[in-house]
Structure formats: C-alpha cells, structure tokens
PAVEXKOL-827527 format. One record per residue (C-alpha): x, y, z. Coordinates in steps of 0.25 Angstrom, whole numbers, padded with zeros to 4 digits, always signed. Example, Ala and Ser with C-alpha at 12.3 -4.5 7.8 and 13.67 -1.06 7.14 Angstrom:
BEGIN
+0049-0018+0031;+0055-0004+0029;
This chain:
BEGIN
+0198+0132+0112;+0185+0131+0121;+0179+0142+0113;+0181+0135+0100;+0175+0122+0106;+0162+0130+0110;+0161+0135+0096;+0162+0122+0090;+0152+0116+0100;+0142+0128+0097;+0144+0126+0082;+0142+0111+0083;+0129+0113+0091;+0124+0123+0081;+0127+0114+0069;+0120+0103+0076;+0108+0112+0079;+0107+0117+0065;+0108+0102+0060;+0096+0099+0070;+0088+0111+0065;+0091+0107+0050;+0087+0093+0052;+0074+0097+0060;+0071+0107+0049;+0073+0099+0037;+0068+0085+0042;+0058+0089+0053;+0052+0103+0052;+0052+0105+0036;+0046+0092+0033;+0036+0093+0044;+0031+0107+0040;+0031+0104+0025;+0023+0091+0028;+0013+0099+0037;+0011+0109+0026;+0009+0098+0015;-0001+0090+0024;-0008+0103+0027;-0010+0106+0012;-0017+0093+0011;-0026+0096+0023;-0019+0085+0031;-0012+0093+0042;-0019+0085+0053;-0015+0072+0047;-0001+0078+0046;+0000+0080+0061;-0007+0067+0064;+0004+0059+0056;+0015+0067+0063;+0010+0066+0077;+0006+0051+0076;+0020+0048+0071;+0027+0056+0083;+0017+0052+0093;+0017+0037+0090;+0033+0037+0089;+0035+0046+0101;+0025+0039+0109;+0031+0026+0107;+0045+0032+0110;+0040+0038+0122;+0034+0024+0127;+0047+0017+0125;+0055+0028+0132;+0046+0027+0144;+0047+0012+0144;+0063+0014+0145;+0063+0026+0153;+0054+0021+0164;+0061+0008+0165;+0074+0015+0166;+0069+0025+0176;+0063+0013+0184;+0076+0006+0184;+0084+0018+0189;+0076+0017+0201;+0082+0004+0205;+0096+0007+0200;+0097+0018+0211;+0098+0008+0223;+0113+0010+0225;+0117+0018+0237;+0129+0024+0229;+0124+0026+0215;+0138+0032+0212;+0143+0017+0213;+0134+0013+0201;+0138+0012+0187;+0136+0025+0178;+0124+0020+0170;+0117+0014+0182;+0120+0026+0191;+0113+0035+0180;+0101+0026+0181;+0102+0026+0197;+0101+0041+0197;+0089+0041+0187;+0097+0048+0177;+0087+0052+0166;+0098+0055+0156;+0101+0040+0155;+0088+0032+0154;+0080+0044+0147;+0090+0044+0136;+0091+0029+0136;+0076+0028+0136;+0074+0038+0124;+0085+0030+0115;+0078+0017+0118;+0064+0022+0116;+0068+0028+0102;+0075+0015+0098;+0063+0006+0102;+0052+0015+0096;+0059+0017+0082;+0050+0006+0076;+0038+0013+0080;+0043+0026+0073;+0041+0018+0060;+0028+0012+0063;+0021+0024+0069;+0010+0023+0059;+0007+0008+0063;+0006+0013+0077;-0004+0023+0073;-0013+0013+0066;-0011+0005+0079;-0018+0017+0086;-0029+0018+0077;-0031+0004+0073;-0046+0000+0070;-0052-0014+0070;-0053-0020+0056;-0064-0029+0060;-0057-0042+0056;-0051-0052+0065;-0039-0061+0063;-0043-0076+0063;-0033-0081+0074;-0033-0071+0085;-0046-0063+0083;-0039-0049+0082;-0044-0038+0073;-0035-0037+0061;-0032-0023+0064;-0025-0028+0077;-0014-0034+0067;-0014-0023+0057;-0012-0012+0068;-0009-0017+0082;-0001-0030+0079;+0011-0023+0072;+0012-0012+0083;+0011-0022+0094;+0023-0030+0088;+0031-0018+0087;+0028-0013+0101;+0030-0027+0107;+0044-0028+0100;+0048-0014+0105;+0043-0017+0119;+0051-0030+0120;+0064-0023+0115;+0061-0011+0125;+0058-0020+0137;+0070-0029+0134;+0079-0018+0134;+0074-0012+0147;+0075-0026+0154;+0089-0027+0148;+0094-0013+0152;+0087-0012+0166;+0091-0026+0170;+0106-0023+0167;+0105-0010+0174;+0099-0017+0186;+0109-0028+0186;+0121-0018+0184;+0116-0009+0195;+0114-0021+0205;+0127-0027+0202;+0134-0013+0203;+0128-0012+0217;+0129-0026+0223;+0138-0034+0214;+0127-0044+0213;+0124-0050+0199;+0111-0056+0203;+0098-0051+0196;+0090-0057+0208;+0096-0046+0217;+0091-0034+0210;+0082-0025+0218;+0067-0028+0218;+0064-0016+0210;+0074-0020+0199;+0068-0034+0198;+0054-0028+0197;+0058-0019+0186;+0065-0031+0178;+0053-0040+0181;+0043-0029+0175;+0053-0028+0162;+0053-0044+0161;+0038-0044+0162;+0037-0033+0151;+0047-0040+0142;+0040-0053+0143;+0026-0047+0141;+0031-0040+0128;+0037-0053+0124;+0024-0060+0127;+0017-0049+0119;+0026-0053+0107;+0022-0067+0108;+0007-0063+0108;+0010-0054+0096;+0017-0066+0089;+0003-0073+0089;-0001-0063+0079;+0011-0064+0071;+0006-0078+0067;-0004-0071+0058;+0007-0066+0049;+0015-0079+0047;+0018-0083+0032;+0023-0097+0036;+0012-0103+0027;+0014-0095+0015;+0012-0096+0003;+0000-0105+0007;-0006-0094+0017;-0002-0083+0026;-0004-0082+0041;-0004-0092+0052;-0007-0107+0050;-0008-0120+0058;+0006-0119+0064;+0005-0104+0068;-0008-0106+0075;-0007-0120+0081;+0008-0119+0085;+0014-0105+0085;+0002-0098+0092;+0001-0108+0104;+0016-0107+0105;+0015-0092+0107;+0007-0094+0119;+0017-0105+0124;+0028-0095+0122;+0021-0084+0130;+0020-0094+0141;+0035-0097+0140;+0038-0082+0140;+0030-0080+0153;+0038-0091+0159;+0051-0085+0154;+0047-0071+0160;+0044-0077+0174;+0058-0085+0173;+0065-0072+0171;+0058-0065+0182;+0062-0076+0192;+0076-0075+0187;+0077-0061+0191;+0073-0065+0206;+0081-0078+0206;+0096-0078+0211;+0106-0083+0201;+0107-0097+0206;+0092-0099+0205;+0090-0091+0193;+0094-0102+0183;+0081-0109+0182;+0073-0097+0179;+0084-0093+0169;+0083-0106+0162;+0068-0106+0162;+0068-0092+0157;+0077-0096+0145;+0070-0109+0142;+0056-0102+0142;+0061-0091+0133;+0067-0101+0123;+0055-0109+0123;+0046-0097+0121;+0054-0093+0109;+0058-0106+0104;+0044-0113+0104;+0038-0100+0096;+0048-0100+0085;+0054-0114+0083;+0049-0120+0070;+0051-0135+0072;+0037-0137+0078;+0029-0129+0069;+0036-0135+0057;+0032-0149+0062;+0017-0144+0063;+0018-0138+0049;+0024-0151+0043;+0015-0162+0050;+0002-0155+0052;+0000-0143+0043;+0007-0147+0030;+0000-0160+0029;-0014-0153+0031;-0012-0139+0026;-0026-0135+0022;-0032-0142+0035;-0022-0136+0045;-0021-0122+0038;-0035-0120+0032;-0040-0110+0043;-0027-0103+0042;-0028-0101+0027;-0042-0097+0028;-0038-0086+0038;-0027-0081+0029;-0036-0080+0017;-0047-0072+0025;-0037-0063+0031;-0029-0060+0017;-0042-0058+0010;-0046-0048+0021;-0033-0041+0021;-0033-0038+0006;-0047-0034+0006;-0051-0046-0002;-0061-0053+0007;-0073-0047+0000;-0068-0050-0014;-0079-0057-0022;-0077-0068-0032;-0088-0069-0043;-0088-0081-0053;-0087-0076-0067;-0093-0086-0077;-0086-0085-0090;-0096-0088-0102;-0092-0095-0115;-0100-0085-0123;-0091-0072-0121;-0096-0065-0134;-0110-0062-0127;-0103-0055-0116;-0094-0047-0125;-0106-0043-0134;-0113-0038-0121;-0101-0032-0115;-0095-0024-0126;-0101-0009-0126;-0095+0005-0125;-0095+0006-0110;-0087-0007-0108;-0077-0004-0120;-0074+0010-0114;-0068+0004-0101;-0059-0007-0107;-0045-0002-0103;-0037-0006-0116;-0026+0005-0113;-0016+0000-0103;-0013+0011-0093;+0002+0007-0093;+0003+0011-0108;-0006+0024-0107;+0004+0032-0100;+0013+0033-0112;+0001+0036-0121;-0004+0047-0111;+0010+0053-0111;+0012+0053-0126;-0001+0059-0129;-0005+0067-0117;+0008+0071-0110;+0007+0084-0118;+0019+0090-0111;+0032+0084-0107;+0031+0086-0092;+0018+0078-0091;+0017+0063-0088;+0007+0053-0085;+0013+0044-0073;+0001+0035-0073;-0011+0031-0081;-0024+0027-0073;-0036+0019-0076;-0050+0025-0071;-0064+0026-0075;-0072+0039-0078;-0086+0042-0082;-0086+0045-0097;-0099+0049-0103;-0106+0043-0092;-0099+0030-0093;-0088+0024-0084;-0076+0023-0093;-0062+0018-0090;-0050+0027-0093;-0035+0029-0092;-0030+0042-0087;-0017+0049-0082;-0013+0062-0075;-0004+0071-0083;+0006+0074-0073;+0019+0083-0073;+0033+0077-0074;+0043+0088-0076;+0054+0077-0077;+0050+0075-0091;+0055+0089-0095;+0069+0093-0098;+0079+0094-0086;+0081+0108-0088;+0066+0111-0085;+0067+0104-0071;+0069+0118-0064;+0063+0121-0050;+0053+0131-0056;+0048+0121-0067;+0047+0109-0058;+0040+0116-0046;+0033+0128-0052;+0030+0125-0066;+0028+0110-0069;+0020+0108-0057;+0008+0099-0061;+0002+0090-0071;-0011+0092-0079;-0023+0083-0081;-0022+0070-0087;-0027+0061-0098;-0038+0050-0099;-0041+0040-0109;-0051+0029-0110;-0046+0015-0106;-0053+0009-0118;-0047+0013-0132;-0047+0008-0146;-0034+0003-0152;-0027+0010-0164;-0034+0023-0160;-0028+0036-0153;-0030+0036-0138;-0043+0042-0133;-0043+0052-0122;-0053+0056-0112;-0044+0067-0106;-0032+0073-0113;-0023+0085-0115;-0020+0097-0106;-0034+0103-0110;-0041+0091-0104;-0048+0087-0116;-0059+0076-0113;-0069+0070-0123;-0076+0064-0111;-0078+0076-0102;-0066+0073-0092;-0063+0086-0085;-0053+0090-0074;-0054+0103-0066;-0040+0104-0061;-0031+0095-0070;-0018+0100-0064;-0010+0088-0057;-0001+0093-0046;-0001+0080-0039;+0001+0066-0046;+0010+0054-0049;+0022+0061-0054;+0034+0065-0045;+0030+0079-0043;+0039+0090-0037;+0034+0100-0028;+0026+0112-0035;+0024+0126-0031;+0010+0131-0036;+0005+0141-0039;+0017+0149-0043;+0020+0162-0050;+0025+0155-0063;+0017+0157-0076;+0017+0142-0081;+0011+0141-0095;+0008+0128-0102;+0014+0118-0092;+0002+0112-0085;-0011+0110-0093;-0018+0122-0098;-0019+0131-0086;-0009+0142-0087;-0011+0146-0072;-0012+0132-0066;-0001+0135-0056;-0004+0149-0053;-0018+0145-0049;-0015+0132-0042;-0026+0130-0032;-0024+0117-0027;-0025+0114-0012;-0012+0106-0012;+0002+0111-0009;+0008+0119+0002;+0007+0134+0002;+0021+0141+0002;+0015+0155+0004;+0026+0159+0014;+0041+0160+0014;+0042+0150+0025;+0035+0140+0018;+0043+0142+0005;+0056+0141+0013;+0052+0128+0020;+0048+0122+0006;+0061+0127+0000;+0068+0119+0011;+0059+0107+0010;+0061+0105-0005;+0075+0110-0004;+0072+0121-0015;+0075+0136-0012;+0067+0140-0025;+0054+0137-0017;+0058+0149-0008;+0064+0158-0018;+0055+0156-0031;+0047+0169-0034;+0037+0160-0041;+0032+0154-0028;+0020+0163-0023;+0013+0164-0010;+0002+0156-0016;+0011+0144-0020;+0010+0130-0015;+0020+0119-0015;+0015+0106-0020;+0023+0094-0016;+0021+0079-0014;+0014+0079-0027;+0015+0065-0031;+0003+0058-0025;+0010+0046-0020;+0019+0055-0012;+0008+0064-0007;-0001+0052-0002;+0011+0045+0004;+0015+0058+0012;+0001+0058+0017;-0002+0044+0020;+0011+0035+0020;+0004+0024+0027;-0005+0021+0014;+0000+0012+0003;-0003+0018-0011;-0007+0011-0023;+0003+0012-0035;-0008+0018-0045;-0014+0031-0041;-0023+0036-0051;-0028+0050-0056;-0043+0053-0057;-0049+0065-0066;-0060+0072-0060;-0068+0085-0063;-0060+0093-0053;-0045+0088-0055;-0037+0075-0055;-0036+0066-0043;-0026+0055-0039;-0032+0043-0032;-0022+0034-0024;-0026+0021-0018;-0020+0018-0005;-0019+0006+0004;-0017+0002+0018;-0008-0010+0020;-0005-0019+0032;+0004-0031+0034;-0003-0035+0047;-0016-0041+0043;-0017-0055+0050;-0016-0067+0041;-0016-0060+0028;-0006-0063+0017;+0004-0052+0014;+0006-0046+0001;+0016-0036-0005;+0013-0023-0013;+0019-0011-0019;+0013+0001-0013;+0017+0016-0012;+0020+0016+0002;+0028+0026+0010;+0034+0033-0001;+0038+0022-0010;+0032+0010-0018;+0036-0002-0011;+0032-0016-0007;+0024-0018+0006;+0019-0030+0012;+0005-0031+0017;-0006-0040+0020;-0018-0030+0021;-0021-0020+0011;-0033-0010+0009;-0035+0001-0002;-0040+0009+0009;-0038+0023+0004;-0040+0031-0009;-0032+0043-0009;-0036+0055-0018;-0025+0066-0022;-0029+0078-0030;-0020+0080-0041;-0022+0095-0041;-0020+0099-0027;-0015+0086-0020;-0026+0084-0010;-0026+0070-0005;-0038+0063+0001;-0038+0049+0007;-0051+0041+0006;-0053+0028+0014;-0057+0017+0004;-0058+0006+0013;-0063+0010+0027;-0062-0004+0032;-0047-0004+0032;-0042-0003+0046;-0029+0004+0042;-0035+0016+0035;-0045+0017+0046;-0034+0018+0056;-0027+0029+0048;-0040+0036+0047;-0042+0036+0062;-0027+0041+0064;-0028+0052+0053;-0043+0057+0054;-0047+0065+0042;-0037+0059+0032;-0044+0048+0026;-0058+0050+0021;-0069+0040+0018;-0070+0036+0003;-0084+0042+0003;-0078+0056+0003;-0070+0054-0010;-0076+0063-0021;-0085+0055-0030;-0077+0059-0043;-0065+0052-0037;-0073+0040-0030;-0077+0036-0044;-0062+0034-0048;-0058+0025-0036;-0053+0011-0040;-0048-0002-0035;-0032+0000-0034;-0023-0009-0041;-0012-0012-0031;-0022-0017-0020;-0029-0025-0031;-0016-0032-0036;-0012-0037-0022;-0027-0041-0018;-0027-0050-0030;-0013-0055-0027;-0019-0060-0014;-0033-0064-0019;-0027-0072-0030;-0024-0082-0019;-0033-0079-0007;-0046-0080-0015;-0046-0094-0012;-0052-0093+0001;-0054-0108+0004;-0041-0113+0012;-0041-0125+0003;-0041-0117-0010;-0032-0107-0004;-0022-0118+0000;-0023-0125-0014;-0021-0111-0022;-0028-0117-0034;-0036-0105-0038;-0025-0094-0035;-0025-0083-0045;-0014-0074-0051;-0014-0061-0059;-0017-0064-0074;-0004-0063-0083;+0000-0062-0098;+0014-0067-0100;+0017-0065-0085;+0012-0051-0085;+0002-0049-0075;-0011-0042-0079;-0013-0031-0068;-0026-0027-0063;-0033-0017-0072;-0045-0007-0071;-0058-0009-0079;-0071-0002-0079;-0082-0013-0081;-0095-0018-0077;-0096-0026-0064;-0104-0039-0064;-0117-0038-0056;-0117-0022-0056;-0125-0020-0069;-0118-0010-0079;-0110-0003-0067;-0095-0001-0071;-0084-0001-0062;-0069+0002-0062;-0062-0011-0057;-0049-0017-0056;-0047-0031-0063;-0037-0042-0061;-0037-0055-0069;-0032-0067-0062;-0028-0081-0067;-0026-0094-0059;-0012-0095-0055;-0003-0101-0065;-0014-0100-0076;-0019-0090-0087;-0034-0092-0087;-0042-0080-0080;-0047-0084-0066;-0052-0071-0060;-0055-0056-0064;-0053-0049-0051;-0060-0036-0050;-0058-0025-0040;-0066-0012-0037;-0078-0020-0042;-0092-0017-0038;-0099-0027-0029;-0109-0034-0038;-0119-0035-0027;-0118-0020-0023;-0115-0012-0036;-0111+0002-0034;-0102+0013-0039;-0093+0016-0027;-0078+0012-0026;-0076-0002-0020;-0064-0011-0017;-0072-0023-0021;-0065-0035-0028;-0072-0046-0036;-0066-0058-0043;-0073-0063-0055;-0068-0078-0055;-0069-0087-0067;-0074-0101-0067;-0063-0112-0068;-0072-0120-0078;-0071-0109-0089;-0057-0104-0095;-0056-0089-0094;-0044-0084-0102;-0034-0076-0094;-0025-0065-0100;-0014-0074-0103;-0023-0083-0111;-0030-0071-0119;-0016-0066-0122;-0012-0079-0128;-0025-0079-0136;-0021-0065-0141;-0007-0070-0145;-0013-0082-0152;-0022-0073-0161;-0014-0072-0174;-0021-0059-0179;-0017-0052-0166;-0003-0058-0165;+0000-0054-0180;-0004-0040-0177;+0005-0039-0165;+0016-0044-0174;+0014-0034-0184;+0013-0022-0174;+0026-0026-0168;+0034-0024-0181;+0031-0009-0182;+0039-0002-0172;+0029-0005-0160;+0026-0016-0150;+0013-0022-0147;+0009-0022-0132;-0003-0029-0127;-0009-0022-0115;-0016-0026-0103;-0026-0037-0104;-0040-0032-0099;-0049-0043-0094;-0064-0040-0093;-0076-0048-0088;-0086-0047-0098;-0100-0053-0095;-0096-0067-0092;-0084-0067-0101;-0070-0061-0100;-0064-0051-0110;-0050-0048-0112;-0045-0034-0118;-0030-0031-0122;-0025-0019-0128;-0014-0019-0139;-0004-0008-0140;+0007-0004-0150;+0019+0003-0143;+0028+0010-0152;+0043+0007-0150;+0046+0022-0152;+0036+0030-0145;+0032+0019-0135;+0017+0024-0135;+0007+0013-0135;-0004+0012-0144;-0017+0004-0142;-0019-0003-0155;-0028-0015-0153;-0037-0021-0142;-0037-0036-0140;-0050-0042-0134;-0053-0057-0130;-0064-0065-0125;-0065-0080-0124;-0054-0085-0133;-0056-0074-0144;-0046-0062-0146;-0048-0050-0154;-0039-0038-0157;-0045-0025-0162;-0043-0010-0162;-0055-0007-0154;-0062-0013-0142;-0076-0013-0150;-0070-0020-0162;-0063-0030-0154;-0075-0034-0146;-0083-0035-0158;-0073-0045-0164;-0072-0052-0151;-0087-0054-0150;-0087-0059-0165;-0076-0069-0162;-0082-0074-0150;-0095-0077-0157;-0088-0084-0169;-0081-0092-0159;-0093-0096-0152;-0100-0100-0165;-0088-0108-0170;-0088-0116-0157;-0103-0118-0157;-0102-0124-0171;-0090-0133-0167;-0099-0138-0156;-0111-0141-0165;-0102-0148-0176;-0106-0163-0175;-0095-0173-0172;-0090-0181-0184;-0095-0195-0185;-0086-0207-0183;
C-alpha cells in the first residue's frame, strides 16, 4: 500500500514538473526567444533587452522595496515579542515571531509586497518616464512647477502615496495587534500604555510615518485642483472656489492632521482612565480634517453669492489660465490668424488663378470612391486588393501635382476556399506588387487617367519603382517563408524568381533544425519543420501588418488611423504618423479620440497631444525607422533618453521621403475641435462664446478635412501640400474660417516640413457662402437639377462628392464632383464637375470649360448689376 502511495506521489510530482516546464516553454521561453530573433532582425536587439530589463527591474525593484518595508518591520517587532521568560507559554503565531522564525514573516512579507506592488506592474512604463523626465520649460500658473512635473512625476507620486498609505496602515494594524496580544498573554493587562518602551517607540514611528504619508496626500491634493471639471462647460480647471476656499482648507486640514497625530501618540502613553480626552481630541480633529475638506455646503454658498452674480469678474484670470494651458497642450499656441478680405469682383481673381498648374491639383476624385475604381480596373488578379487610397503630391514634369495612389496588396481570402492550403498561403501567395497612381484632377465623362498602372509599371510621367514587391502592408498578412524552393510562376508581378531571389533584410533566418522546430511550435504548424520546400536560405517573415509591427516595437505610441504609401525610385515605403498623449497636462481641457493604441482601435482620453514621431516602414524588407518630428515634446525626449539609438532626428530622413511628409488628419481634427472654442483668447469673449465655430456641414454631413496642393499667401508661387478644414459659426451656414495646417510661414517661406497652422478668417461685414449654402444654390439651378433627375432614371444614381473649398486671390472657389454609380456594378463614374464662386454655379464635363463659363457668368452678372445701379429712378 505504501509502495503505491509513493508511486502516485512520484507521478503527481512528475506531472506537475511537466506542466511547469510546458508553461515555461510555451509562455516564457518560446515567446522570449522568437521576440528576440525578431527584434534582432530589425537591428533592435539592444532595445529589446532594454524594454525587458526595464520592466523587470522596475517591477522587481518596487516589489523588493515593499518586501523590505514589511520584512524589517516584522523582524524589528519580533525583537520586542521575545521578552517572555517562557516563550512556550505564548500563543503559536506569537511564539513564531518571538523565536524570529523567518518562515512566518518572510512568507507574509513576500505575499503582502506582491499584492501592494501589483498596480506598479501595469504602470512600469510611467515609472520609466518618471526616471527620465526632462523639463518642458513651461510652468503652471498656480504653483510654479514645470509642467513635466505633472505629466511624469505627479501620477507616480499619487500611486506611491496610495500604496505607502496602505502598507503603513497594514503594518500599524498587524504589529499593534501582535504587541497587544503578546502583552496581554504575558501580563493579562489590556492597557496599551503598559507596552514596553521599544514597542511604543516602534508604534510611534509607524504613526509618524502614516500621518506623514497622509499629509503628503493632502499636499498632492493641491495639484488635483488643477484637473477639476466643476466649471464645465464654461471652462476647465480651478476657479475662484478652488483657489480661495479649497486650497486654504488643505493647509487647515494639514494642521488638524498634525494635531490628530499628536493626540494618538499621547493616547498610547496615557492610561485608560486618562485617555478619553486625547481619544476624543483625535477623533474630532480627524473628522474636522476630512469634513472641512470635502463638505460642499460652504463652497456652494461662495459659488451662489459671489461667483455666479459676477462670473467674468471672479473667474477671468482662471479662464485665461485655462485658455493658455489648453492652446499650449494641443500645440495651438503658435497658430496664426490672417484676416481674409473677400472682394466683390471674383471674376478678376478667377481669370488670374485659372492655369494648368492650379487645375492639375484640384482633387475632384474622392478617395473613398476610388478604391472601387482601382480594384475594378487595376486589381488584375483576384487575390489583389487596394485596402486604402492615399493622397499625396509628386513632381511630374518638374511641377508639383496632387495625386491619388494605392498599394496593390495580397489578399488570399479573395480566392476560392480550396486554395487556402498551407503551401499556398505561406510559400506561394506571399506578397503584393507595386500599385497605381492617378492624378487628383480629372475631367468628367472620360476614362480615368493613370500615372502608374498595370503589373508592368507603365507610367506616362516617368514614375519608377526599383523593388515593387510588397511584403509588408495594411492587409492581415500571414507569415511567409521566402526564399523557398518552389517555382512560382505568374503570381506576383512579372518577376518569375521573386521569391527565389528575395534579398530583403527583414525576416528571421530559419537555417537550422532548432529554429525550424521552435517556429513550428510558435505557429503551431508542424509543416514548417517537415516541408522540403524550406531551405537553409529561407527566412520567416511575420508581423507583416505595419500597425501590428509598429505596435510590437513601440506600444506606448498612439497611431494615426491613416498610414499612407510613398513610391520612390528604390521601393515603396509606408509612413505612419504617431502621437504622444498625456491626460496630466495641468489646467488643459480633456478630449477624446480614436487611436490605434496597444493592439486595438479604442477611445482614449487625453489633454495633451503631439505628432512627435514619423515612422517609416519599408514595404519590401520591413525595416522600421522612427524619426522625431517634434523635438520639443518632453514625452518623446524621455523615451529617446530611455531607449538611446531608437529615435532619430528628422534631419536624417531621406530627402525623397521628407518631401512626402504631411500634417496628419487625426490630430488636426481634434485640434480644430478644441480651437473652435479656444481661439477666443479674451476671457470676456470666451465666456460669451459668440464666435464659436463648428465644422461645415451639408445636410448634417460633416465636411472632413481634405488635402490640397496650392500656393501659399505671401510666399510667391511656392506650392505646398496642406490640410484644409472649413469652419462655420455655430448654428449658421456661412463660411467663417478656412483653417490650413502644414502651411508655410508667410514670413519665412521654405520647402521643409512644418507643423504650422494658419487660420484664414473672413470679415463679418461680407457674407461668404458656406458649403450648405452653395449646395442650396446647386439645388436651385434648374438646368443642373433637371439633369440629375434624368440620370436617376437610367439604372444609376447620382452621387455628389466632397465639396472642395479653395482660397483664390481674394475670393473663395467651390468645386464639387458629380458621379454616376451603376446599380449593377457599383462602379462610380465621374461625369460632371460643378464650380461656384460668388452666387454663380456652373456644371460642365471639364474644369477648363467650367471655369470659362463661370468667369463669363460672373462678368455678365457684374454688368447687369452695374446697369441696374445706373438706371435712373422713375419720377413721381
């Protein structure tokens, strides 16, 4: 019987050991080794070890710190629990402490330390920034601290203070109970005042530490006032009540807390009969310290009888602080406003402005509709797709021309299910090929014009791509093994030996049986190990979706939702804009946004944002480069210190890529959401909100920011790729502002990338039609409306595209494409272009014809108005 018990015990131990080994192999060793190989393939092996060591050094260091706090206090307490002449008479737990048993307080200290340190495990990256935090060079208006203190130190201080308070409170409770039980077991006395001097001293130290940490919490509460939303929606941050009532009360509470601590220490030294007074004093002071701080009766009275009757007078300086801080936090403090005087003679501006160079950059094709056109005409193979269509500008025949382009990527899901075999998916259909490019400006009723097309890369304007293969892109790519021994013909492009001669730097070599075995376990696919088509030269390419790739490398960056492809003479590149965010900028109004963050597209609250990083991913070999676009940003400076060599200055980006950098849409959308209110910098105007803007709409549909290649006022004939957002007064339809991002500085014209913003603001004394009003003019035109009615009757539907608003001289021009979408094929066709200026509307097939007719109508309208003005009034 005993023999079988030993066998069962041995089997159980062996099974447990195997389970531990399995868990360690699959969830620790395997991931660690594969990740290390992958980081090494990108020349980020040092960065890999830094991130790993930072995580465990910080988490382990915090755990060790709390362990020492618990252990040393328990060990110290055990010295005073060994006073009995006969320890055998003490209770079991106390006897263990009396004998200095390490197995008791060591295990207890480890458990408590891990429980207390858990919040730090999830915030180790914040602790890392705390260690490397630079100064931002800006001070908060209330306490004079550098804003980096609030962005890096303050949240960590709050976390440390909370965990220390729990730790010391537990120690005081555990050790106080042990001292009392030991003393009661030895002498039968229940009097705390009869404790040994050493025990009293220990308890005094703990009391001092507990109240010191509580006092530290009150000190930190002062900074919490900078994040109050009590005055929303008027303004964010502290106001009259917080600074004139709550702040002084914190100091009062601190004084009360000091008295409470003294009362408690007196209580320990006082006999029970005399201990009532300090006990009552202790209780009253604690209640007073807490009650005065959080009771709402008095601040409500101040708000009702002082603030509300005089809101601007009492809150003026606080609103000014909120405005200044918010503009700084959203990088809007240097945005310029330029008065745009609209003339009443737009025909002269139109005559001067209409030329070939301007017409080539009017984006009449909506990119949202081009993906269907590209797929139908340039998909060419069923397994190709165009996940996204991008806007950019290229030098065409020496001129900067706006274009649309898309990468032709691989999507095997479009093939029949029977083709979805392991060999097809991972060895044959491994990559996309090249892409297509078309001019943004096109004529209606004509076949679409191409700048780059077909698998032979035909280009009428000289666009060339050295290595057009796309192994990394926007599709959900599975892992690929290249080069391999298969003879793949006619799948990707025109290069028969594309996979045999793969020379990309990306990918992890699987030259040994050991590596093949590990990757077989990692991907749970034995064919990786047994396939005879995998050679010693083969590499395994994985994490090929660029979002997944970047997030694995830098999960702390928030990513723009619109990465875009760039065609160069060498190969294709993806450019991804990345942001650093914080919700700890003092006195700044919070916002919400959707960003690719930590593996998912989710909302994240923030009150500070910078487009601090431009990320470049090589579509051929997967190389990833991080360039610092905003060296003033303290967050990216902290990361650059923590991870030396990872982030490069923007000056090192290749010139061919720098010319394609742009102002990203996501940050612009949220900046304008803030600026629509906070451009009113005077507190009186800010309080009235009489000039608040909103995004222009047509029938409740918001006109999203759009890219335009145009000349910049004050910079001669220099053209720039800018992002434009039309804004109207809130609740009205007339155009108030054309906000332009990525613009040149009119005072310092230059060709380099800039994050500058300029607001072209229209005067109130002249009506400037907004998009909704122009749309109404189009609807009222009988010729246009009758043509729309005719088209809608022949198996197709009319779709009016995005309205483009262009500043032209001292006038405003509106351009809107008109599409016919077949009810059968769903392929959009550009059939007409509508142009409008002043109150005139014209619809024609081409931009040239439309502008000529518009100019004639404007001149005729001016002549008619002049004749009416000169006509004498009838005599009575």
